[in-house]
N, CA, C and O atoms as a CHARMM CRD file, in Angstrom:
* protein
*
  344
    1    1 VAL  N     93.13600  53.65600  98.03800 PROA 1      0.00000
    2    1 VAL  CA    92.66800  54.51900  99.18600 PROA 1      0.00000
    3    1 VAL  C     91.55700  54.74100  99.05300 PROA 1      0.00000
    4    1 VAL  O     90.77800  54.58500  98.11300 PROA 1      0.00000
    5    2 PRO  N     91.44200  55.22400 100.28900 PROA 2      0.00000
    6    2 PRO  CA    89.76500  55.18500 100.26300 PROA 2      0.00000
    7    2 PRO  C     89.65500  57.31200 100.18600 PROA 2      0.00000
    8    2 PRO  O     90.27100  58.27100 100.65200 PROA 2      0.00000
    9    3 MET  N     88.36700  57.02800  99.21600 PROA 3      0.00000
   10    3 MET  CA    87.94700  58.10600  99.00800 PROA 3      0.00000
   11    3 MET  C     87.67900  59.65200  99.27000 PROA 3      0.00000
   12    3 MET  O     87.37300  60.54500  98.48100 PROA 3      0.00000
   13    4 GLY  N     87.91900  59.66900 100.78600 PROA 4      0.00000
   14    4 GLY  CA    88.15100  60.69700 101.75100 PROA 4      0.00000
   15    4 GLY  C     89.53800  61.18400 101.46700 PROA 4      0.00000
   16    4 GLY  O     89.76900  62.24900 100.89600 PROA 4      0.00000
   17    5 VAL  N     90.52300  60.28300 101.93000 PROA 5      0.00000
   18    5 VAL  CA    91.87000  60.67400 101.43400 PROA 5      0.00000
   19    5 VAL  C     91.67300  61.67300 100.34400 PROA 5      0.00000
   20    5 VAL  O     91.57400  62.89900 100.39400 PROA 5      0.00000
   21    6 LEU  N     91.64700  60.94600  99.47900 PROA 6      0.00000
   22    6 LEU  CA    91.82400  61.83600  98.66800 PROA 6      0.00000
   23    6 LEU  C     91.55700  63.20100  98.26100 PROA 6      0.00000
   24    6 LEU  O     92.37100  64.05600  97.91100 PROA 6      0.00000
   25    7 SER  N     90.07100  63.29200  98.37600 PROA 7      0.00000
   26    7 SER  CA    89.43100  64.37200  98.61400 PROA 7      0.00000
   27    7 SER  C     90.51900  65.37400  99.92600 PROA 7      0.00000
   28    7 SER  O     90.85300  66.55700 100.00500 PROA 7      0.00000
   29    8 CYS  N     90.64700  64.75900 100.35100 PROA 8      0.00000
   30    8 CYS  CA    91.36900  66.21300 101.92100 PROA 8      0.00000
   31    8 CYS  C     92.88900  66.41900 100.88800 PROA 8      0.00000
   32    8 CYS  O     93.37200  67.54100 100.73600 PROA 8      0.00000
   33    9 VAL  N     93.45100  65.29400 100.30600 PROA 9      0.00000
   34    9 VAL  CA    94.40000  65.77800  99.36100 PROA 9      0.00000
   35    9 VAL  C     94.30400  67.13300  98.39200 PROA 9      0.00000
   36    9 VAL  O     94.88400  68.21200  98.51500 PROA 9      0.00000
   37   10 LYS  N     93.37000  66.68200  97.39500 PROA 10     0.00000
   38   10 LYS  CA    92.65900  67.55000  96.86200 PROA 10     0.00000
   39   10 LYS  C     92.80400  68.82900  97.24900 PROA 10     0.00000
   40   10 LYS  O     93.47200  69.70700  96.70300 PROA 10     0.00000
   41   11 TYR  N     91.83900  68.91600  98.66500 PROA 11     0.00000
   42   11 TYR  CA    91.64900  70.53500  99.21800 PROA 11     0.00000
   43   11 TYR  C     93.02400  71.36900  99.97000 PROA 11     0.00000
   44   11 TYR  O     93.12800  72.58500 100.13100 PROA 11     0.00000
   45   12 LEU  N     94.23900  70.05300 100.45100 PROA 12     0.00000
   46   12 LEU  CA    95.53000  70.75000 101.15900 PROA 12     0.00000
   47   12 LEU  C     95.97000  70.88300  99.79700 PROA 12     0.00000
   48   12 LEU  O     96.44600  72.00500  99.96500 PROA 12     0.00000
   49   13 MET  N     96.17400  70.67000  98.70500 PROA 13     0.00000
   50   13 MET  CA    96.54300  71.35000  97.43200 PROA 13     0.00000
   51   13 MET  C     96.11800  72.03100  97.04600 PROA 13     0.00000
   52   13 MET  O     96.92400  72.96100  97.02700 PROA 13     0.00000
   53   14 PHE  N     94.79300  72.46400  96.41500 PROA 14     0.00000
   54   14 PHE  CA    94.33600  74.22600  96.36000 PROA 14     0.00000
   55   14 PHE  C     94.45400  74.84800  97.73500 PROA 14     0.00000
   56   14 PHE  O     94.48600  76.06600  97.56100 PROA 14     0.00000
   57   15 ILE  N     94.53200  74.56000  99.01300 PROA 15     0.00000
   58   15 ILE  CA    95.32900  75.57500 100.09800 PROA 15     0.00000
   59   15 ILE  C     96.36600  76.07200  99.94200 PROA 15     0.00000
   60   15 ILE  O     96.58700  77.24200 100.25400 PROA 15     0.00000
   61   16 PHE  N     97.59400  74.95700  99.20700 PROA 16     0.00000
   62   16 PHE  CA    98.63900  75.32200  99.23800 PROA 16     0.00000
   63   16 PHE  C     99.43200  76.39800  98.25600 PROA 16     0.00000
   64   16 PHE  O    100.39700  77.15000  98.38300 PROA 16     0.00000
   65   17 ASN  N     98.39000  76.01900  97.09200 PROA 17     0.00000
   66   17 ASN  CA    98.54400  76.64500  95.58600 PROA 17     0.00000
   67   17 ASN  C     97.68900  78.30200  96.04800 PROA 17     0.00000
   68   17 ASN  O     97.95500  79.41900  95.60500 PROA 17     0.00000
   69   18 VAL  N     96.97200  78.03600  96.74000 PROA 18     0.00000
   70   18 VAL  CA    95.98000  79.29400  96.73900 PROA 18     0.00000
   71   18 VAL  C     97.66700  80.46300  97.82800 PROA 18     0.00000
   72   18 VAL  O     98.11100  81.58200  97.57300 PROA 18     0.00000
   73   19 LEU  N     97.98600  79.65200  98.72300 PROA 19     0.00000
   74   19 LEU  CA    98.91700  80.58800  99.51600 PROA 19     0.00000
   75   19 LEU  C    100.31000  81.11200  98.45200 PROA 19     0.00000
   76   19 LEU  O    101.02700  82.06500  98.75600 PROA 19     0.00000
   77   20 VAL  N    100.47100  80.39400  97.36000 PROA 20     0.00000
   78   20 VAL  CA   101.85600  80.07700  96.52700 PROA 20     0.00000
   79   20 VAL  C    101.37900  80.94000  95.36900 PROA 20     0.00000
   80   20 VAL  O    102.12500  81.11900  94.40600 PROA 20     0.00000
   81   21 PHE  N     99.73700  81.67500  95.44300 PROA 21     0.00000
   82   21 PHE  CA    99.74300  82.59400  94.33300 PROA 21     0.00000
   83   21 PHE  C     99.42600  83.94100  95.33900 PROA 21     0.00000
   84   21 PHE  O     99.63300  85.11400  95.02700 PROA 21     0.00000
   85   22 ALA  N     98.98100  83.55000  96.36400 PROA 22     0.00000
   86   22 ALA  CA    99.17700  84.72600  96.82600 PROA 22     0.00000
   87   22 ALA  C    100.70000  85.96600  97.56200 PROA 22     0.00000
   88   22 ALA  O    100.88600  87.14800  97.84900 PROA 22     0.00000
   89   23 GLY  N    101.23000  84.99500  97.54900 PROA 23     0.00000
   90   23 GLY  CA   102.40700  85.25300  98.14500 PROA 23     0.00000
   91   23 GLY  C    103.01200  85.13200  96.71100 PROA 23     0.00000
   92   23 GLY  O    104.21600  84.96700  96.90700 PROA 23     0.00000
   93   24 GLY  N    102.88300  85.13200  95.97700 PROA 24     0.00000
   94   24 GLY  CA   103.34800  85.29300  94.11500 PROA 24     0.00000
   95   24 GLY  C    102.66000  87.41600  93.93900 PROA 24     0.00000
   96   24 GLY  O    103.44700  88.28600  93.56500 PROA 24     0.00000
   97   25 THR  N    101.54800  87.65600  94.21000 PROA 25     0.00000
   98   25 THR  CA   101.04100  88.45800  93.87600 PROA 25     0.00000
   99   25 THR  C    101.25800  89.48000  95.23000 PROA 25     0.00000
  100   25 THR  O    101.24400  90.65100  94.85000 PROA 25     0.00000
  101   26 CYS  N    101.40300  89.38800  96.31600 PROA 26     0.00000
  102   26 CYS  CA   102.18000  89.95300  97.09700 PROA 26     0.00000
  103   26 CYS  C    103.55800  90.52600  96.84500 PROA 26     0.00000
  104   26 CYS  O    103.83300  91.69900  97.09700 PROA 26     0.00000
  105   27 LEU  N    104.60400  89.46000  96.22200 PROA 27     0.00000
  106   27 LEU  CA   106.01200  89.77700  95.61500 PROA 27     0.00000
  107   27 LEU  C    105.40200  91.25900  94.41000 PROA 27     0.00000
  108   27 LEU  O    106.05600  92.29700  94.31700 PROA 27     0.00000
  109   28 VAL  N    104.20000  91.04100  93.68800 PROA 28     0.00000
  110   28 VAL  CA   104.49000  92.17000  92.67600 PROA 28     0.00000
  111   28 VAL  C    103.87900  92.63600  93.16100 PROA 28     0.00000
  112   28 VAL  O    104.64900  93.57700  93.35200 PROA 28     0.00000
  113   29 GLY  N    102.42300  93.13300  93.99800 PROA 29     0.00000
  114   29 GLY  CA   102.34000  94.39200  94.90500 PROA 29     0.00000
  115   29 GLY  C    103.78400  95.36000  94.97000 PROA 29     0.00000
  116   29 GLY  O    103.91900  96.54400  94.66000 PROA 29     0.00000
  117   30 VAL  N    104.85900  94.31800  95.52700 PROA 30     0.00000
  118   30 VAL  CA   106.11900  95.41300  96.44500 PROA 30     0.00000
  119   30 VAL  C    107.05200  95.49600  95.05100 PROA 30     0.00000
  120   30 VAL  O    107.47800  96.63200  94.83900 PROA 30     0.00000
  121   31 GLY  N    107.34800  94.71800  94.29800 PROA 31     0.00000
  122   31 GLY  CA   108.00100  94.76700  93.17200 PROA 31     0.00000
  123   31 GLY  C    107.44700  96.05700  92.41000 PROA 31     0.00000
  124   31 GLY  O    108.20600  96.85100  91.85400 PROA 31     0.00000
  125   32 VAL  N    106.08300  96.19300  92.43400 PROA 32     0.00000
  126   32 VAL  CA   105.56200  97.19700  91.75800 PROA 32     0.00000
  127   32 VAL  C    105.80900  99.05900  92.20300 PROA 32     0.00000
  128   32 VAL  O    105.84500 100.11000  91.56300 PROA 32     0.00000
  129   33 TRP  N    105.95600  98.58200  93.91900 PROA 33     0.00000
  130   33 TRP  CA   105.76400  99.43400  94.68100 PROA 33     0.00000
  131   33 TRP  C    107.21800 100.14400  94.60900 PROA 33     0.00000
  132   33 TRP  O    107.55400 101.25000  95.03000 PROA 33     0.00000
  133   34 VAL  N    107.80800  99.36400  94.08300 PROA 34     0.00000
  134   34 VAL  CA   109.22400  99.73200  94.35400 PROA 34     0.00000
  135   34 VAL  C    110.12900 100.42100  93.33200 PROA 34     0.00000
  136   34 VAL  O    111.17900 101.03100  93.53400 PROA 34     0.00000
  137   35 ALA  N    109.27700 100.10800  91.83000 PROA 35     0.00000
  138   35 ALA  CA   110.05300 100.13100  90.82300 PROA 35     0.00000
  139   35 ALA  C    109.23600 102.12700  90.86800 PROA 35     0.00000
  140   35 ALA  O    109.81800 103.21200  90.87100 PROA 35     0.00000
  141   36 VAL  N    108.29800 101.90900  90.88400 PROA 36     0.00000
  142   36 VAL  CA   107.55700 103.73100  91.53700 PROA 36     0.00000
  143   36 VAL  C    107.34300 104.42300  91.61500 PROA 36     0.00000
  144   36 VAL  O    106.88000 105.35200  90.95200 PROA 36     0.00000
  145   37 ASP  N    107.90400 103.97800  93.41100 PROA 37     0.00000
  146   37 ASP  CA   108.31000 104.62800  94.09600 PROA 37     0.00000
  147   37 ASP  C    109.82600 104.05100  94.65700 PROA 37     0.00000
  148   37 ASP  O    109.69000 103.04300  95.35100 PROA 37     0.00000
  149   38 PRO  N    110.78300 104.35800  94.54200 PROA 38     0.00000
  150   38 PRO  CA   111.52500 104.04700  94.95500 PROA 38     0.00000
  151   38 PRO  C    112.48200 104.76300  96.41200 PROA 38     0.00000
  152   38 PRO  O    113.16100 104.18000  97.25800 PROA 38     0.00000
  153   39 ALA  N    112.15200 106.32700  96.22300 PROA 39     0.00000
  154   39 ALA  CA   112.56100 107.06600  97.34900 PROA 39     0.00000
  155   39 ALA  C    112.48600 106.65700  98.43400 PROA 39     0.00000
  156   39 ALA  O    113.30500 107.16500  99.20000 PROA 39     0.00000
  157   40 GLY  N    111.51600 105.57300  99.06300 PROA 40     0.00000
  158   40 GLY  CA   110.86800 105.20700 100.32000 PROA 40     0.00000
  159   40 GLY  C    111.96100 104.31600 100.38000 PROA 40     0.00000
  160   40 GLY  O    112.47700 104.44500 101.49100 PROA 40     0.00000
  161   41 PHE  N    112.60800 103.39600  99.64400 PROA 41     0.00000
  162   41 PHE  CA   112.91900 101.96200  99.72300 PROA 41     0.00000
  163   41 PHE  C    115.05700 102.95600 100.00700 PROA 41     0.00000
  164   41 PHE  O    115.85900 102.32700 100.69700 PROA 41     0.00000
  165   42 GLN  N    115.48300 104.27000  99.41200 PROA 42     0.00000
  166   42 GLN  CA   116.26500 104.44500  99.07600 PROA 42     0.00000
  167   42 GLN  C    117.24900 104.76100 100.31400 PROA 42     0.00000
  168   42 GLN  O    118.40000 105.16600 100.14800 PROA 42     0.00000
  169   43 ASP  N    116.59200 104.49900 101.73200 PROA 43     0.00000
  170   43 ASP  CA   116.79200 104.45000 102.98600 PROA 43     0.00000
  171   43 ASP  C    117.67400 102.80700 103.42800 PROA 43     0.00000
  172   43 ASP  O    118.79000 102.58700 103.89800 PROA 43     0.00000
  173   44 ILE  N    116.60000 101.95000 103.02700 PROA 44     0.00000
  174   44 ILE  CA   116.73700 100.76400 103.26100 PROA 44     0.00000
  175   44 ILE  C    118.17500  99.94400 102.30200 PROA 44     0.00000
  176   44 ILE  O    118.98500  99.27000 102.93800 PROA 44     0.00000
  177   45 VAL  N    118.28800 100.07600 101.14000 PROA 45     0.00000
  178   45 VAL  CA   119.33700 100.41300 100.11900 PROA 45     0.00000
  179   45 VAL  C    120.07600 101.44300  99.70900 PROA 45     0.00000
  180   45 VAL  O    119.66900 102.57000  99.42800 PROA 45     0.00000
  181   46 ALA  N    121.28000 100.99900  99.67700 PROA 46     0.00000
  182   46 ALA  CA   122.07400 102.69800  99.76500 PROA 46     0.00000
  183   46 ALA  C    122.16700 102.97300  98.18700 PROA 46     0.00000
  184   46 ALA  O    122.41400 104.02100  97.59100 PROA 46     0.00000
  185   47 ALA  N    121.87000 101.60600  97.67600 PROA 47     0.00000
  186   47 ALA  CA   122.58200 101.71100  96.56700 PROA 47     0.00000
  187   47 ALA  C    121.48900 101.31400  95.29800 PROA 47     0.00000
  188   47 ALA  O    120.79900 100.29700  95.22700 PROA 47     0.00000
  189   48 LYS  N    121.56100 102.42900  94.34100 PROA 48     0.00000
  190   48 LYS  CA   120.42000 102.47500  93.66500 PROA 48     0.00000
  191   48 LYS  C    120.33200 101.48800  92.37300 PROA 48     0.00000
  192   48 LYS  O    119.19500 101.28000  91.94900 PROA 48     0.00000
  193   49 PRO  N    121.26000 100.95200  91.80400 PROA 49     0.00000
  194   49 PRO  CA   120.86800  99.94400  91.22400 PROA 49     0.00000
  195   49 PRO  C    120.85500  98.30300  91.84100 PROA 49     0.00000
  196   49 PRO  O    120.79700  97.11400  91.52700 PROA 49     0.00000
  197   50 VAL  N    120.88400  98.58000  92.16100 PROA 50     0.00000
  198   50 VAL  CA   120.69900  97.53100  93.82200 PROA 50     0.00000
  199   50 VAL  C    119.12800  97.52600  93.35300 PROA 50     0.00000
  200   50 VAL  O    118.62200  96.59700  92.72400 PROA 50     0.00000
  201   51 LEU  N    118.63500  98.37600  93.64500 PROA 51     0.00000
  202   51 LEU  CA   117.11900  98.75600  94.00500 PROA 51     0.00000
  203   51 LEU  C    116.61300  98.59200  93.15100 PROA 51     0.00000
  204   51 LEU  O    115.50200  98.07100  93.23900 PROA 51     0.00000
  205   52 SER  N    117.34600  99.07700  91.38100 PROA 52     0.00000
  206   52 SER  CA   116.28300  98.68400  90.53300 PROA 52     0.00000
  207   52 SER  C    116.52500  97.31600  90.29600 PROA 52     0.00000
  208   52 SER  O    115.64900  96.48500  90.53500 PROA 52     0.00000
  209   53 ALA  N    117.38900  97.06900  89.94500 PROA 53     0.00000
  210   53 ALA  CA   117.54300  95.04900  89.83000 PROA 53     0.00000
  211   53 ALA  C    116.95100  94.81000  90.75700 PROA 53     0.00000
  212   53 ALA  O    116.00200  94.04300  90.59100 PROA 53     0.00000
  213   54 GLY  N    117.23200  95.37700  92.26900 PROA 54     0.00000
  214   54 GLY  CA   115.74500  94.35100  93.17200 PROA 54     0.00000
  215   54 GLY  C    114.62400  94.12200  93.15400 PROA 54     0.00000
  216   54 GLY  O    114.08200  93.22700  93.80300 PROA 54     0.00000
  217   55 ALA  N    113.75500  95.36600  91.94800 PROA 55     0.00000
  218   55 ALA  CA   112.52700  96.06300  91.75300 PROA 55     0.00000
  219   55 ALA  C    111.76500  94.87800  90.97700 PROA 55     0.00000
  220   55 ALA  O    110.70100  94.30900  91.22200 PROA 55     0.00000
  221   56 TYR  N    112.60300  94.73900  90.06500 PROA 56     0.00000
  222   56 TYR  CA   112.31800  93.59200  88.50700 PROA 56     0.00000
  223   56 TYR  C    112.34100  92.19200  89.38800 PROA 56     0.00000
  224   56 TYR  O    111.44700  91.35100  89.47400 PROA 56     0.00000
  225   57 LEU  N    113.73400  92.20800  90.06100 PROA 57     0.00000
  226   57 LEU  CA   113.86600  90.55900  90.32600 PROA 57     0.00000
  227   57 LEU  C    112.53600  89.75000  91.02700 PROA 57     0.00000
  228   57 LEU  O    112.19500  88.57600  90.88300 PROA 57     0.00000
  229   58 LEU  N    111.71200  91.19700  92.11100 PROA 58     0.00000
  230   58 LEU  CA   110.04000  90.78500  92.84400 PROA 58     0.00000
  231   58 LEU  C    109.15800  90.59900  91.82000 PROA 58     0.00000
  232   58 LEU  O    108.63000  89.52800  91.51900 PROA 58     0.00000
  233   59 LEU  N    108.98900  91.77500  91.22800 PROA 59     0.00000
  234   59 LEU  CA   108.10000  91.44500  89.85800 PROA 59     0.00000
  235   59 LEU  C    108.56900  90.13000  89.06500 PROA 59     0.00000
  236   59 LEU  O    107.57100  89.72500  88.46800 PROA 59     0.00000
  237   60 ALA  N    109.35800  89.52600  88.87700 PROA 60     0.00000
  238   60 ALA  CA   109.83900  88.31000  87.53800 PROA 60     0.00000
  239   60 ALA  C    109.70400  87.50500  88.64600 PROA 60     0.00000
  240   60 ALA  O    108.84400  86.70500  88.27700 PROA 60     0.00000
  241   61 VAL  N    110.02900  87.19600  89.83200 PROA 61     0.00000
  242   61 VAL  CA   109.50800  85.49700  90.23600 PROA 61     0.00000
  243   61 VAL  C    107.75300  86.47500  91.20100 PROA 61     0.00000
  244   61 VAL  O    106.90900  85.57900  91.22400 PROA 61     0.00000
  245   62 GLY  N    107.40800  87.18100  91.55700 PROA 62     0.00000
  246   62 GLY  CA   106.13400  87.61400  91.89800 PROA 62     0.00000
  247   62 GLY  C    105.55100  86.64300  91.54900 PROA 62     0.00000
  248   62 GLY  O    105.24600  85.61500  92.15300 PROA 62     0.00000
  249   63 ILE  N    105.18600  87.39200  89.27800 PROA 63     0.00000
  250   63 ILE  CA   104.57000  86.58500  88.41500 PROA 63     0.00000
  251   63 ILE  C    104.55100  85.28200  88.19300 PROA 63     0.00000
  252   63 ILE  O    103.54900  84.60500  87.96300 PROA 63     0.00000
  253   64 ALA  N    106.04000  84.79400  88.28400 PROA 64     0.00000
  254   64 ALA  CA   106.62500  83.04200  88.03600 PROA 64     0.00000
  255   64 ALA  C    105.71400  82.43000  89.02300 PROA 64     0.00000
  256   64 ALA  O    105.16700  81.36700  88.73000 PROA 64     0.00000
  257   65 LEU  N    105.38700  83.27800  90.73900 PROA 65     0.00000
  258   65 LEU  CA   105.19100  82.32900  91.66700 PROA 65     0.00000
  259   65 LEU  C    103.77200  82.14000  90.98300 PROA 65     0.00000
  260   65 LEU  O    103.42000  81.15400  90.33700 PROA 65     0.00000
  261   66 SER  N    102.72900  83.73400  91.36000 PROA 66     0.00000
  262   66 SER  CA   101.25200  84.18300  90.52500 PROA 66     0.00000
  263   66 SER  C    100.92700  82.75800  89.25300 PROA 66     0.00000
  264   66 SER  O    100.06800  81.90200  89.04100 PROA 66     0.00000
  265   67 LEU  N    101.64800  83.01600  88.93400 PROA 67     0.00000
  266   67 LEU  CA   101.23200  81.81700  87.53000 PROA 67     0.00000
  267   67 LEU  C    101.14300  80.43300  87.89100 PROA 67     0.00000
  268   67 LEU  O    100.18600  79.69400  87.66200 PROA 67     0.00000
  269   68 LEU  N    102.63300  80.02300  88.70000 PROA 68     0.00000
  270   68 LEU  CA   102.11400  78.73400  89.25100 PROA 68     0.00000
  271   68 LEU  C    101.55200  78.11600  90.43400 PROA 68     0.00000
  272   68 LEU  O    101.49700  76.89400  90.57300 PROA 68     0.00000
  273   69 GLY  N    101.09800  79.02400  91.36000 PROA 69     0.00000
  274   69 GLY  CA    99.90300  79.02200  92.63400 PROA 69     0.00000
  275   69 GLY  C     98.37800  78.72700  91.56500 PROA 69     0.00000
  276   69 GLY  O     97.58600  77.80600  91.76000 PROA 69     0.00000
  277   70 PHE  N     98.26700  79.75800  90.45900 PROA 70     0.00000
  278   70 PHE  CA    97.05700  80.06100  89.69900 PROA 70     0.00000
  279   70 PHE  C     97.11900  78.40800  88.92800 PROA 70     0.00000
  280   70 PHE  O     96.29700  77.55300  89.25500 PROA 70     0.00000
  281   71 LEU  N     97.96300  78.19400  88.11800 PROA 71     0.00000
  282   71 LEU  CA    98.52600  76.83900  87.18200 PROA 71     0.00000
  283   71 LEU  C     97.71400  75.80100  88.33400 PROA 71     0.00000
  284   71 LEU  O     96.62200  75.30900  88.04800 PROA 71     0.00000
  285   72 GLY  N     98.43600  75.52200  89.75000 PROA 72     0.00000
  286   72 GLY  CA    98.03500  74.44600  90.49100 PROA 72     0.00000
  287   72 GLY  C     97.00600  74.17800  91.21500 PROA 72     0.00000
  288   72 GLY  O     96.70800  73.04800  91.60200 PROA 72     0.00000
  289   73 CYS  N     96.11300  75.66700  91.55400 PROA 73     0.00000
  290   73 CYS  CA    94.47200  75.25000  92.14900 PROA 73     0.00000
  291   73 CYS  C     93.93700  74.69800  90.88900 PROA 73     0.00000
  292   73 CYS  O     93.41400  73.59000  90.76300 PROA 73     0.00000
  293   74 CYS  N     94.13100  75.62800  89.92400 PROA 74     0.00000
  294   74 CYS  CA    93.25700  74.85700  88.82400 PROA 74     0.00000
  295   74 CYS  C     94.05200  73.28600  88.75600 PROA 74     0.00000
  296   74 CYS  O     93.74300  72.81300  89.84900 PROA 74     0.00000
  297   75 GLY  N     94.56500  72.66100  88.32900 PROA 75     0.00000
  298   75 GLY  CA    95.02400  71.43800  88.43900 PROA 75     0.00000
  299   75 GLY  C     94.95500  70.71200  89.56100 PROA 75     0.00000
  300   75 GLY  O     95.17200  69.50200  89.50100 PROA 75     0.00000
  301   76 ALA  N     94.55300  71.50300  91.09600 PROA 76     0.00000
  302   76 ALA  CA    94.05200  70.44100  92.03300 PROA 76     0.00000
  303   76 ALA  C     92.49600  70.44200  92.18900 PROA 76     0.00000
  304   76 ALA  O     91.69200  69.87400  92.92800 PROA 76     0.00000
  305   77 LEU  N     92.43000  71.40300  91.08400 PROA 77     0.00000
  306   77 LEU  CA    90.96500  71.21400  91.29100 PROA 77     0.00000
  307   77 LEU  C     90.00700  70.58600  90.85300 PROA 77     0.00000
  308   77 LEU  O     88.97800  70.27100  91.45000 PROA 77     0.00000
  309   78 ARG  N     90.48800  70.25300  89.16000 PROA 78     0.00000
  310   78 ARG  CA    90.42400  69.29700  88.05200 PROA 78     0.00000
  311   78 ARG  C     90.69700  68.40600  87.92500 PROA 78     0.00000
  312   78 ARG  O     90.25600  67.59900  87.10700 PROA 78     0.00000
  313   79 ARG  N     91.58900  68.25300  88.76600 PROA 79     0.00000
  314   79 ARG  CA    92.44300  66.95400  88.93100 PROA 79     0.00000
  315   79 ARG  C     93.23000  66.43500  87.71300 PROA 79     0.00000
  316   79 ARG  O     93.35600  65.52100  86.89800 PROA 79     0.00000
  317   80 SER  N     93.68900  67.67000  88.15000 PROA 80     0.00000
  318   80 SER  CA    94.67200  67.88200  86.46000 PROA 80     0.00000
  319   80 SER  C     96.15500  67.82600  86.08600 PROA 80     0.00000
  320   80 SER  O     96.86100  68.82200  85.92800 PROA 80     0.00000
  321   81 ARG  N     96.63800  66.27000  85.93200 PROA 81     0.00000
  322   81 ARG  CA    97.96400  65.89600  86.48000 PROA 81     0.00000
  323   81 ARG  C     98.99900  67.04300  85.46500 PROA 81     0.00000
  324   81 ARG  O    100.12100  67.18500  85.95200 PROA 81     0.00000
  325   82 PRO  N     98.81300  67.64100  84.49000 PROA 82     0.00000
  326   82 PRO  CA    99.64000  68.29100  83.60800 PROA 82     0.00000
  327   82 PRO  C     99.51100  69.43500  84.15200 PROA 82     0.00000
  328   82 PRO  O    100.48700  70.13700  84.41700 PROA 82     0.00000
  329   83 LEU  N     98.34300  69.76600  84.38200 PROA 83     0.00000
  330   83 LEU  CA    98.95200  71.67100  85.55100 PROA 83     0.00000
  331   83 LEU  C     99.66600  71.11300  86.63000 PROA 83     0.00000
  332   83 LEU  O    100.72900  71.70500  86.82100 PROA 83     0.00000
  333   84 LEU  N     99.43000  70.09600  87.46900 PROA 84     0.00000
  334   84 LEU  CA   100.48400  69.97100  88.73900 PROA 84     0.00000
  335   84 LEU  C    102.00800  69.56800  88.22000 PROA 84     0.00000
  336   84 LEU  O    102.98800  69.91700  88.87800 PROA 84     0.00000
  337   85 LEU  N    102.09900  69.01400  87.32400 PROA 85     0.00000
  338   85 LEU  CA   102.98700  68.83500  86.64600 PROA 85     0.00000
  339   85 LEU  C    104.33100  70.24800  86.47000 PROA 85     0.00000
  340   85 LEU  O    105.51000  70.42400  86.77700 PROA 85     0.00000
  341   86 VAL  N    103.35200  70.89800  85.87000 PROA 86     0.00000
  342   86 VAL  CA   103.76000  72.35600  85.70000 PROA 86     0.00000
  343   86 VAL  C    104.44500  72.54600  87.02500 PROA 86     0.00000
  344   86 VAL  O    104.94400  73.63500  87.31200 PROA 86     0.00000
């Protein structure tokens, strides 16, 4: 396999993982916003228990995606197979 192809794959993996990290960070931000100020979202979601559970679900999924994206970025840059397998 030519070296240029491996370098291209490395940077494509890095960019994809940056996008996953950014998406997870956005989900954490929305989850914190909903958890701190649920009044703005009560018009969208009528039931308050659903809103509270949704906020914590957004936080959990966002934190997991951010962690996976960060580990993927580190793994892509260092060419670390264990980090990429996580």
